[in-house]
C-alpha positions in Angstrom: 17.4 -6.5 -43.8 20.1 -8.9 -43.1 20.6 -9.6 -39.4 24.3 -8.4 -39.3 23.6 -5.1 -40.9 20.5 -4.6 -38.3 22.9 -5.2 -35.4 25.3 -2.6 -37.0 22.8 0.3 -37.8 21.1 0.0 -34.6 24.3 -0.3 -32.7 23.5 -3.2 -30.7 27.1 -4.3 -32.2 29.3 -1.7 -33.2 30.9 -3.3 -36.3 29.3 -5.6 -39.1 32.1 -7.9 -39.2 31.8 -8.7 -35.4 28.1 -8.9 -35.8 28.7 -11.5 -38.5 31.0 -13.4 -36.3 28.7 -13.4 -33.2 25.9 -14.4 -35.2 27.7 -17.4 -37.2 28.9 -18.6 -33.7 25.2 -19.4 -32.9 25.0 -16.8 -30.1 21.9 -14.8 -31.5 18.6 -16.3 -31.9 15.7 -14.5 -33.8 12.3 -15.7 -32.3 13.8 -18.6 -30.5 15.7 -20.2 -33.7 19.4 -19.8 -33.9 20.3 -17.3 -36.6 23.1 -16.8 -39.1 24.3 -13.3 -40.4 22.2 -13.7 -43.6 18.9 -14.1 -41.8 16.3 -11.7 -42.6 14.8 -9.6 -39.8 11.8 -7.4 -39.7 9.9 -5.3 -37.2 8.4 -7.4 -34.4 10.9 -10.0 -34.5 12.5 -11.0 -31.0 16.3 -11.2 -30.8 18.0 -13.0 -28.0 21.9 -12.3 -28.0 24.4 -13.6 -25.8 27.4 -11.1 -24.9 29.9 -13.4 -22.6 27.9 -13.6 -19.3 25.0 -11.8 -20.5 21.9 -12.5 -22.6 19.9 -9.5 -23.8 16.4 -10.0 -25.5 15.1 -7.2 -27.6 12.2 -6.5 -29.7 12.6 -4.9 -33.0 10.3 -2.0 -33.3 11.6 -0.5 -36.6 13.9 -1.4 -39.4 15.9 1.3 -41.1 18.8 1.3 -43.7 20.6 4.2 -42.1 20.0 6.2 -38.9 21.5 8.8 -36.6 23.5 7.9 -33.2 20.7 9.5 -31.3 17.8 7.6 -33.1 19.7 4.1 -33.3 17.9 3.2 -30.1 14.4 4.0 -31.3 14.8 0.8 -33.6 14.5 -1.7 -30.6 13.0 -2.1 -27.3 15.0 -4.2 -24.4 12.7 -6.7 -23.0 15.0 -8.1 -20.6 18.8 -8.5 -19.7 19.9 -11.2 -17.5 23.3 -12.3 -16.3 24.1 -16.1 -17.1 25.4 -18.0 -14.2 29.0 -19.4 -14.0 29.2 -23.1 -14.4 
């Protein structure tokens, strides 16, 4: 599944266009490698997403084409969430 679609379906990012912009800015990495919106992701991959001053690392548990709002959080596990220091 494409990275931008996974982010939208899992509700890590609300809109696919926003997910595309964030990934094309280089703020998302898959398994430590900077990823574009068109990158393929699969179960077992580790995503690092930079939201402003926060870095969230999640592990993909399963990939689904569609999901209900209540079940979206089952698609990933948050490994760590850290604040980035101001420089």
